[in-house]
Jmol script that loads the backbone (N, CA, C; Angstrom):
load data "model"
ATOM      1  N   UNK A   1      34.216  36.258 -27.973  1.00  0.00           N
ATOM      2  CA  UNK A   1      34.295  36.849 -26.667  1.00  0.00           C
ATOM      3  C   UNK A   1      34.188  38.369 -26.697  1.00  0.00           C
ATOM      4  N   UNK A   2      34.522  38.981 -27.815  1.00  0.00           N
ATOM      5  CA  UNK A   2      34.485  40.434 -27.902  1.00  0.00           C
ATOM      6  C   UNK A   2      33.167  40.960 -28.435  1.00  0.00           C
ATOM      7  N   UNK A   3      32.106  40.152 -28.336  1.00  0.00           N
ATOM      8  CA  UNK A   3      30.785  40.593 -28.790  1.00  0.00           C
ATOM      9  C   UNK A   3      30.165  41.460 -27.704  1.00  0.00           C
ATOM     10  N   UNK A   4      30.265  42.778 -27.859  1.00  0.00           N
ATOM     11  CA  UNK A   4      29.774  43.712 -26.853  1.00  0.00           C
ATOM     12  C   UNK A   4      28.278  43.983 -26.973  1.00  0.00           C
ATOM     13  N   UNK A   5      27.636  43.457 -28.002  1.00  0.00           N
ATOM     14  CA  UNK A   5      26.205  43.715 -28.172  1.00  0.00           C
ATOM     15  C   UNK A   5      25.385  43.079 -27.058  1.00  0.00           C
ATOM     16  N   UNK A   6      25.887  42.035 -26.406  1.00  0.00           N
ATOM     17  CA  UNK A   6      25.137  41.411 -25.322  1.00  0.00           C
ATOM     18  C   UNK A   6      25.108  42.293 -24.083  1.00  0.00           C
ATOM     19  N   UNK A   7      26.046  43.201 -23.950  1.00  0.00           N
ATOM     20  CA  UNK A   7      26.072  44.111 -22.807  1.00  0.00           C
ATOM     21  C   UNK A   7      25.364  45.430 -23.102  1.00  0.00           C
ATOM     22  N   UNK A   8      25.038  45.657 -24.328  1.00  0.00           N
ATOM     23  CA  UNK A   8      24.402  46.895 -24.733  1.00  0.00           C
ATOM     24  C   UNK A   8      22.927  46.868 -24.327  1.00  0.00           C
ATOM     25  N   UNK A   9      22.480  47.772 -23.437  1.00  0.00           N
ATOM     26  CA  UNK A   9      21.082  47.741 -22.980  1.00  0.00           C
ATOM     27  C   UNK A   9      20.080  48.009 -24.097  1.00  0.00           C
ATOM     28  N   UNK A  10      20.507  48.616 -25.180  1.00  0.00           N
ATOM     29  CA  UNK A  10      19.579  48.899 -26.278  1.00  0.00           C
ATOM     30  C   UNK A  10      19.199  47.636 -27.031  1.00  0.00           C
ATOM     31  N   UNK A  11      19.949  46.566 -26.843  1.00  0.00           N
ATOM     32  CA  UNK A  11      19.679  45.319 -27.560  1.00  0.00           C
ATOM     33  C   UNK A  11      18.959  44.301 -26.703  1.00  0.00           C
ATOM     34  N   UNK A  12      18.621  44.647 -25.485  1.00  0.00           N
ATOM     35  CA  UNK A  12      17.942  43.708 -24.589  1.00  0.00           C
ATOM     36  C   UNK A  12      16.531  43.443 -25.097  1.00  0.00           C
ATOM     37  N   UNK A  13      16.147  42.193 -25.092  1.00  0.00           N
ATOM     38  CA  UNK A  13      14.796  41.831 -25.510  1.00  0.00           C
ATOM     39  C   UNK A  13      13.868  41.874 -24.300  1.00  0.00           C
ATOM     40  N   UNK A  14      12.753  42.543 -24.461  1.00  0.00           N
ATOM     41  CA  UNK A  14      11.742  42.587 -23.415  1.00  0.00           C
ATOM     42  C   UNK A  14      10.656  41.585 -23.776  1.00  0.00           C
ATOM     43  N   UNK A  15       9.471  41.765 -23.246  1.00  0.00           N
ATOM     44  CA  UNK A  15       8.387  40.816 -23.491  1.00  0.00           C
ATOM     45  C   UNK A  15       8.170  40.614 -24.985  1.00  0.00           C
ATOM     46  N   UNK A  16       7.996  39.397 -25.388  1.00  0.00           N
ATOM     47  CA  UNK A  16       7.779  39.003 -26.781  1.00  0.00           C
ATOM     48  C   UNK A  16       8.957  39.353 -27.676  1.00  0.00           C
ATOM     49  N   UNK A  17      10.153  39.489 -27.107  1.00  0.00           N
ATOM     50  CA  UNK A  17      11.354  39.733 -27.896  1.00  0.00           C
ATOM     51  C   UNK A  17      11.489  41.131 -28.447  1.00  0.00           C
ATOM     52  N   UNK A  18      10.719  42.100 -27.918  1.00  0.00           N
ATOM     53  CA  UNK A  18      10.798  43.480 -28.406  1.00  0.00           C
ATOM     54  C   UNK A  18      11.971  44.201 -27.759  1.00  0.00           C
ATOM     55  N   UNK A  19      12.568  45.109 -28.496  1.00  0.00           N
ATOM     56  CA  UNK A  19      13.598  45.970 -27.925  1.00  0.00           C
ATOM     57  C   UNK A  19      12.919  47.135 -27.214  1.00  0.00           C
ATOM     58  N   UNK A  20      13.708  47.889 -26.449  1.00  0.00           N
ATOM     59  CA  UNK A  20      13.164  49.046 -25.746  1.00  0.00           C
ATOM     60  C   UNK A  20      12.621  50.070 -26.733  1.00  0.00           C
ATOM     61  N   UNK A  21      13.303  50.253 -27.838  1.00  0.00           N
ATOM     62  CA  UNK A  21      12.845  51.213 -28.857  1.00  0.00           C
ATOM     63  C   UNK A  21      11.490  50.788 -29.430  1.00  0.00           C
ATOM     64  N   UNK A  22      11.300  49.502 -29.654  1.00  0.00           N
ATOM     65  CA  UNK A  22      10.012  49.001 -30.153  1.00  0.00           C
ATOM     66  C   UNK A  22       8.924  49.206 -29.112  1.00  0.00           C
ATOM     67  N   UNK A  23       9.267  49.034 -27.834  1.00  0.00           N
ATOM     68  CA  UNK A  23       8.313  49.282 -26.755  1.00  0.00           C
ATOM     69  C   UNK A  23       7.906  50.752 -26.730  1.00  0.00           C
ATOM     70  N   UNK A  24       8.872  51.653 -26.949  1.00  0.00           N
ATOM     71  CA  UNK A  24       8.568  53.082 -26.968  1.00  0.00           C
ATOM     72  C   UNK A  24       7.636  53.433 -28.120  1.00  0.00           C
ATOM     73  N   UNK A  25       7.870  52.859 -29.282  1.00  0.00           N
ATOM     74  CA  UNK A  25       7.011  53.117 -30.443  1.00  0.00           C
ATOM     75  C   UNK A  25       5.587  52.634 -30.147  1.00  0.00           C
ATOM     76  N   UNK A  26       5.478  51.443 -29.577  1.00  0.00           N
ATOM     77  CA  UNK A  26       4.161  50.888 -29.239  1.00  0.00           C
ATOM     78  C   UNK A  26       3.460  51.756 -28.193  1.00  0.00           C
ATOM     79  N   UNK A  27       4.200  52.252 -27.214  1.00  0.00           N
ATOM     80  CA  UNK A  27       3.622  53.098 -26.178  1.00  0.00           C
ATOM     81  C   UNK A  27       3.168  54.437 -26.742  1.00  0.00           C
ATOM     82  N   UNK A  28       3.912  54.996 -27.676  1.00  0.00           N
ATOM     83  CA  UNK A  28       3.504  56.265 -28.315  1.00  0.00           C
ATOM     84  C   UNK A  28       2.189  56.080 -29.072  1.00  0.00           C
ATOM     85  N   UNK A  29       2.068  54.951 -29.790  1.00  0.00           N
ATOM     86  CA  UNK A  29       0.819  54.664 -30.506  1.00  0.00           C
ATOM     87  C   UNK A  29      -0.332  54.515 -29.521  1.00  0.00           C
ATOM     88  N   UNK A  30      -0.081  53.788 -28.424  1.00  0.00           N
ATOM     89  CA  UNK A  30      -1.119  53.572 -27.417  1.00  0.00           C
ATOM     90  C   UNK A  30      -1.537  54.889 -26.777  1.00  0.00           C
ATOM     91  N   UNK A  31      -0.585  55.758 -26.463  1.00  0.00           N
ATOM     92  CA  UNK A  31      -0.922  57.040 -25.833  1.00  0.00           C
ATOM     93  C   UNK A  31      -1.720  57.923 -26.784  1.00  0.00           C
ATOM     94  N   UNK A  32      -1.427  57.856 -28.058  1.00  0.00           N
ATOM     95  CA  UNK A  32      -2.191  58.615 -29.040  1.00  0.00           C
ATOM     96  C   UNK A  32      -3.630  58.109 -29.113  1.00  0.00           C
ATOM     97  N   UNK A  33      -3.785  56.789 -29.159  1.00  0.00           N
ATOM     98  CA  UNK A  33      -5.110  56.178 -29.189  1.00  0.00           C
ATOM     99  C   UNK A  33      -5.893  56.509 -27.919  1.00  0.00           C
ATOM    100  N   UNK A  34      -5.225  56.384 -26.769  1.00  0.00           N
ATOM    101  CA  UNK A  34      -5.900  56.632 -25.499  1.00  0.00           C
ATOM    102  C   UNK A  34      -6.231  58.102 -25.311  1.00  0.00           C
ATOM    103  N   UNK A  35      -5.455  58.976 -25.902  1.00  0.00           N
ATOM    104  CA  UNK A  35      -5.738  60.400 -25.841  1.00  0.00           C
ATOM    105  C   UNK A  35      -7.107  60.696 -26.460  1.00  0.00           C
ATOM    106  N   UNK A  36      -7.411  60.006 -27.542  1.00  0.00           N
ATOM    107  CA  UNK A  36      -8.720  60.163 -28.173  1.00  0.00           C
ATOM    108  C   UNK A  36      -9.833  59.639 -27.270  1.00  0.00           C
ATOM    109  N   UNK A  37      -9.574  58.512 -26.588  1.00  0.00           N
ATOM    110  CA  UNK A  37     -10.570  57.965 -25.650  1.00  0.00           C
ATOM    111  C   UNK A  37     -10.822  58.923 -24.496  1.00  0.00           C
ATOM    112  N   UNK A  38      -9.758  59.532 -23.998  1.00  0.00           N
ATOM    113  CA  UNK A  38      -9.913  60.479 -22.890  1.00  0.00           C
ATOM    114  C   UNK A  38     -10.738  61.678 -23.341  1.00  0.00           C
ATOM    115  N   UNK A  39     -10.550  62.107 -24.578  1.00  0.00           N
ATOM    116  CA  UNK A  39     -11.351  63.217 -25.110  1.00  0.00           C
ATOM    117  C   UNK A  39     -12.830  62.859 -25.146  1.00  0.00           C
ATOM    118  N   UNK A  40     -13.127  61.601 -25.469  1.00  0.00           N
ATOM    119  CA  UNK A  40     -14.523  61.158 -25.548  1.00  0.00           C
ATOM    120  C   UNK A  40     -15.151  60.941 -24.174  1.00  0.00           C
ATOM    121  N   UNK A  41     -14.421  60.277 -23.275  1.00  0.00           N
ATOM    122  CA  UNK A  41     -15.007  59.853 -22.003  1.00  0.00           C
ATOM    123  C   UNK A  41     -14.514  60.648 -20.800  1.00  0.00           C
ATOM    124  N   UNK A  42     -13.640  61.600 -20.999  1.00  0.00           N
ATOM    125  CA  UNK A  42     -13.038  62.479 -20.000  1.00  0.00           C
ATOM    126  C   UNK A  42     -12.105  61.779 -19.007  1.00  0.00           C
ATOM    127  N   UNK A  43     -12.073  60.451 -18.999  1.00  0.00           N
ATOM    128  CA  UNK A  43     -11.105  59.718 -18.184  1.00  0.00           C
ATOM    129  C   UNK A  43     -11.037  58.262 -18.627  1.00  0.00           C
ATOM    130  N   UNK A  44      -9.904  57.623 -18.309  1.00  0.00           N
ATOM    131  CA  UNK A  44      -9.759  56.193 -18.527  1.00  0.00           C
ATOM    132  C   UNK A  44      -9.052  55.606 -17.315  1.00  0.00           C
ATOM    133  N   UNK A  45      -9.296  54.341 -17.056  1.00  0.00           N
ATOM    134  CA  UNK A  45      -8.682  53.689 -15.903  1.00  0.00           C
ATOM    135  C   UNK A  45      -7.309  53.140 -16.258  1.00  0.00           C
ATOM    136  N   UNK A  46      -6.506  52.905 -15.249  1.00  0.00           N
ATOM    137  CA  UNK A  46      -5.208  52.283 -15.464  1.00  0.00           C
ATOM    138  C   UNK A  46      -5.384  50.878 -16.027  1.00  0.00           C
ATOM    139  N   UNK A  47      -6.490  50.222 -15.670  1.00  0.00           N
ATOM    140  CA  UNK A  47      -6.754  48.880 -16.219  1.00  0.00           C
ATOM    141  C   UNK A  47      -6.934  48.936 -17.729  1.00  0.00           C
ATOM    142  N   UNK A  48      -7.549  50.000 -18.223  1.00  0.00           N
ATOM    143  CA  UNK A  48      -7.716  50.162 -19.676  1.00  0.00           C
ATOM    144  C   UNK A  48      -6.354  50.302 -20.351  1.00  0.00           C
ATOM    145  N   UNK A  49      -5.456  51.035 -19.735  1.00  0.00           N
ATOM    146  CA  UNK A  49      -4.108  51.184 -20.287  1.00  0.00           C
ATOM    147  C   UNK A  49      -3.402  49.831 -20.287  1.00  0.00           C
ATOM    148  N   UNK A  50      -3.578  49.064 -19.231  1.00  0.00           N
ATOM    149  CA  UNK A  50      -2.969  47.740 -19.145  1.00  0.00           C
ATOM    150  C   UNK A  50      -3.501  46.828 -20.245  1.00  0.00           C
ATOM    151  N   UNK A  51      -4.803  46.911 -20.531  1.00  0.00           N
ATOM    152  CA  UNK A  51      -5.388  46.119 -21.622  1.00  0.00           C
ATOM    153  C   UNK A  51      -4.794  46.517 -22.968  1.00  0.00           C
ATOM    154  N   UNK A  52      -4.722  47.821 -23.221  1.00  0.00           N
ATOM    155  CA  UNK A  52      -4.199  48.325 -24.494  1.00  0.00           C
ATOM    156  C   UNK A  52      -2.738  47.924 -24.683  1.00  0.00           C
ATOM    157  N   UNK A  53      -1.979  47.893 -23.585  1.00  0.00           N
ATOM    158  CA  UNK A  53      -0.556  47.534 -23.667  1.00  0.00           C
ATOM    159  C   UNK A  53      -0.335  46.028 -23.637  1.00  0.00           C
ATOM    160  N   UNK A  54      -1.417  45.252 -23.686  1.00  0.00           N
ATOM    161  CA  UNK A  54      -1.348  43.788 -23.695  1.00  0.00           C
ATOM    162  C   UNK A  54      -0.581  43.251 -22.492  1.00  0.00           C
ATOM    163  N   UNK A  55      -0.795  43.883 -21.338  1.00  0.00           N
ATOM    164  CA  UNK A  55      -0.179  43.485 -20.069  1.00  0.00           C
ATOM    165  C   UNK A  55       1.341  43.466 -20.129  1.00  0.00           C
ATOM    166  N   UNK A  56       1.907  44.304 -20.961  1.00  0.00           N
ATOM    167  CA  UNK A  56       3.358  44.470 -21.068  1.00  0.00           C
ATOM    168  C   UNK A  56       3.756  45.624 -20.156  1.00  0.00           C
ATOM    169  N   UNK A  57       4.499  45.332 -19.101  1.00  0.00           N
ATOM    170  CA  UNK A  57       4.813  46.326 -18.078  1.00  0.00           C
ATOM    171  C   UNK A  57       5.590  47.518 -18.627  1.00  0.00           C
ATOM    172  N   UNK A  58       6.540  47.270 -19.511  1.00  0.00           N
ATOM    173  CA  UNK A  58       7.343  48.365 -20.061  1.00  0.00           C
ATOM    174  C   UNK A  58       6.465  49.299 -20.900  1.00  0.00           C
ATOM    175  N   UNK A  59       5.646  48.726 -21.765  1.00  0.00           N
ATOM    176  CA  UNK A  59       4.756  49.537 -22.609  1.00  0.00           C
ATOM    177  C   UNK A  59       3.749  50.285 -21.739  1.00  0.00           C
ATOM    178  N   UNK A  60       3.235  49.628 -20.704  1.00  0.00           N
ATOM    179  CA  UNK A  60       2.283  50.239 -19.777  1.00  0.00           C
ATOM    180  C   UNK A  60       2.884  51.483 -19.114  1.00  0.00           C
ATOM    181  N   UNK A  61       4.074  51.334 -18.570  1.00  0.00           N
ATOM    182  CA  UNK A  61       4.717  52.452 -17.875  1.00  0.00           C
ATOM    183  C   UNK A  61       5.089  53.575 -18.847  1.00  0.00           C
ATOM    184  N   UNK A  62       5.566  53.208 -20.013  1.00  0.00           N
ATOM    185  CA  UNK A  62       5.900  54.233 -21.007  1.00  0.00           C
ATOM    186  C   UNK A  62       4.648  54.970 -21.479  1.00  0.00           C
ATOM    187  N   UNK A  63       3.544  54.254 -21.623  1.00  0.00           N
ATOM    188  CA  UNK A  63       2.289  54.888 -22.030  1.00  0.00           C
ATOM    189  C   UNK A  63       1.854  55.919 -21.008  1.00  0.00           C
ATOM    190  N   UNK A  64       1.932  55.562 -19.722  1.00  0.00           N
ATOM    191  CA  UNK A  64       1.606  56.530 -18.670  1.00  0.00           C
ATOM    192  C   UNK A  64       2.536  57.739 -18.742  1.00  0.00           C
ATOM    193  N   UNK A  65       3.810  57.494 -18.965  1.00  0.00           N
ATOM    194  CA  UNK A  65       4.779  58.578 -19.070  1.00  0.00           C
ATOM    195  C   UNK A  65       4.430  59.512 -20.228  1.00  0.00           C
ATOM    196  N   UNK A  66       4.117  58.939 -21.383  1.00  0.00           N
ATOM    197  CA  UNK A  66       3.813  59.758 -22.559  1.00  0.00           C
ATOM    198  C   UNK A  66       2.502  60.515 -22.385  1.00  0.00           C
ATOM    199  N   UNK A  67       1.520  59.907 -21.707  1.00  0.00           N
ATOM    200  CA  UNK A  67       0.269  60.619 -21.437  1.00  0.00           C
ATOM    201  C   UNK A  67       0.530  61.808 -20.513  1.00  0.00           C
ATOM    202  N   UNK A  68       1.392  61.628 -19.522  1.00  0.00           N
ATOM    203  CA  UNK A  68       1.743  62.734 -18.633  1.00  0.00           C
ATOM    204  C   UNK A  68       2.434  63.839 -19.429  1.00  0.00           C
ATOM    205  N   UNK A  69       3.322  63.463 -20.355  1.00  0.00           N
ATOM    206  CA  UNK A  69       4.002  64.449 -21.186  1.00  0.00           C
ATOM    207  C   UNK A  69       3.022  65.211 -22.078  1.00  0.00           C
ATOM    208  N   UNK A  70       1.912  64.559 -22.451  1.00  0.00           N
ATOM    209  CA  UNK A  70       0.892  65.218 -23.264  1.00  0.00           C
ATOM    210  C   UNK A  70       0.006  66.147 -22.432  1.00  0.00           C
ATOM    211  N   UNK A  71       0.225  66.171 -21.117  1.00  0.00           N
ATOM    212  CA  UNK A  71      -0.513  67.092 -20.259  1.00  0.00           C
ATOM    213  C   UNK A  71      -1.667  66.476 -19.496  1.00  0.00           C
ATOM    214  N   UNK A  72      -1.777  65.168 -19.487  1.00  0.00           N
ATOM    215  CA  UNK A  72      -2.845  64.514 -18.744  1.00  0.00           C
ATOM    216  C   UNK A  72      -2.420  64.263 -17.306  1.00  0.00           C
ATOM    217  N   UNK A  73      -3.406  64.256 -16.408  1.00  0.00           N
ATOM    218  CA  UNK A  73      -3.176  63.890 -15.013  1.00  0.00           C
ATOM    219  C   UNK A  73      -3.262  62.367 -14.957  1.00  0.00           C
ATOM    220  N   UNK A  74      -2.150  61.694 -14.639  1.00  0.00           N
ATOM    221  CA  UNK A  74      -2.150  60.229 -14.666  1.00  0.00           C
ATOM    222  C   UNK A  74      -2.571  59.608 -13.334  1.00  0.00           C
ATOM    223  N   UNK A  75      -2.948  60.427 -12.361  1.00  0.00           N
ATOM    224  CA  UNK A  75      -3.444  59.916 -11.103  1.00  0.00           C
ATOM    225  C   UNK A  75      -2.361  59.321 -10.232  1.00  0.00           C
ATOM    226  N   UNK A  76      -2.808  58.517  -9.247  1.00  0.00           N
ATOM    227  CA  UNK A  76      -1.907  57.825  -8.340  1.00  0.00           C
ATOM    228  C   UNK A  76      -2.616  56.584  -7.819  1.00  0.00           C
ATOM    229  N   UNK A  77      -2.042  55.926  -6.809  1.00  0.00           N
ATOM    230  CA  UNK A  77      -2.652  54.678  -6.347  1.00  0.00           C
ATOM    231  C   UNK A  77      -4.016  54.890  -5.716  1.00  0.00           C
ATOM    232  N   UNK A  78      -4.312  56.088  -5.242  1.00  0.00           N
ATOM    233  CA  UNK A  78      -5.643  56.383  -4.698  1.00  0.00           C
ATOM    234  C   UNK A  78      -6.660  56.654  -5.797  1.00  0.00           C
ATOM    235  N   UNK A  79      -6.206  57.242  -6.886  1.00  0.00           N
ATOM    236  CA  UNK A  79      -7.070  57.540  -8.029  1.00  0.00           C
ATOM    237  C   UNK A  79      -6.424  56.973  -9.291  1.00  0.00           C
ATOM    238  N   UNK A  80      -6.560  55.670  -9.505  1.00  0.00           N
ATOM    239  CA  UNK A  80      -5.886  55.021 -10.642  1.00  0.00           C
ATOM    240  C   UNK A  80      -6.600  55.259 -11.973  1.00  0.00           C
ATOM    241  N   UNK A  81      -6.549  56.512 -12.416  1.00  0.00           N
ATOM    242  CA  UNK A  81      -7.168  56.853 -13.696  1.00  0.00           C
ATOM    243  C   UNK A  81      -6.447  58.043 -14.304  1.00  0.00           C
ATOM    244  N   UNK A  82      -6.623  58.199 -15.594  1.00  0.00           N
ATOM    245  CA  UNK A  82      -6.019  59.305 -16.336  1.00  0.00           C
ATOM    246  C   UNK A  82      -7.140  60.241 -16.753  1.00  0.00           C
ATOM    247  N   UNK A  83      -6.964  61.519 -16.461  1.00  0.00           N
ATOM    248  CA  UNK A  83      -7.964  62.527 -16.790  1.00  0.00           C
ATOM    249  C   UNK A  83      -7.300  63.725 -17.450  1.00  0.00           C
ATOM    250  N   UNK A  84      -8.132  64.579 -18.022  1.00  0.00           N
ATOM    251  CA  UNK A  84      -7.625  65.829 -18.566  1.00  0.00           C
ATOM    252  C   UNK A  84      -7.157  66.688 -17.395  1.00  0.00           C
ATOM    253  N   UNK A  85      -6.031  67.326 -17.571  1.00  0.00           N
ATOM    254  CA  UNK A  85      -5.514  68.204 -16.513  1.00  0.00           C
ATOM    255  C   UNK A  85      -6.314  69.487 -16.510  1.00  0.00           C
ATOM    256  N   UNK A  86      -6.751  69.899 -15.353  1.00  0.00           N
ATOM    257  CA  UNK A  86      -7.512  71.135 -15.215  1.00  0.00           C
ATOM    258  C   UNK A  86      -6.543  72.302 -15.123  1.00  0.00           C
ATOM    259  N   UNK A  87      -6.699  73.248 -16.031  1.00  0.00           N
ATOM    260  CA  UNK A  87      -5.837  74.426 -16.030  1.00  0.00           C
ATOM    261  C   UNK A  87      -6.551  75.585 -15.371  1.00  0.00           C
ATOM    262  N   UNK A  88      -5.835  76.269 -14.525  1.00  0.00           N
ATOM    263  CA  UNK A  88      -6.428  77.409 -13.821  1.00  0.00           C
ATOM    264  C   UNK A  88      -6.078  78.695 -14.481  1.00  0.00           C
TER     265      UNK A  88
END
end "model"
wireframe off; spacefill off
backbone 0.3
color backbone group
C-alpha cells in the first residue's frame, strides 16, 4: 500500500510503455533530424513531424516545442508548417 511510485508522474507510461523522459529523448532526436530537413527544404509540414514521431502525441508536441526553442517558427493552425525564423 505504501508504493508511491504509482503516483509519481515521472513513472507514468505513455504510448508504447515509454516514460516521459524517454519521450523527451526521442523528441530531441527528432527535432535534430528535422532541423536538417528544414535547412534543406526551408520548411516542413506538421504532418511530417507527426510521421517522424510515429503518431505519438507527446513526442509530436515535444518536438514542436524543441524546434521552437531552436529558433524555428512553428506556425499555427492557419499555417501548419515549421520554417526558419526570419531575423530583422
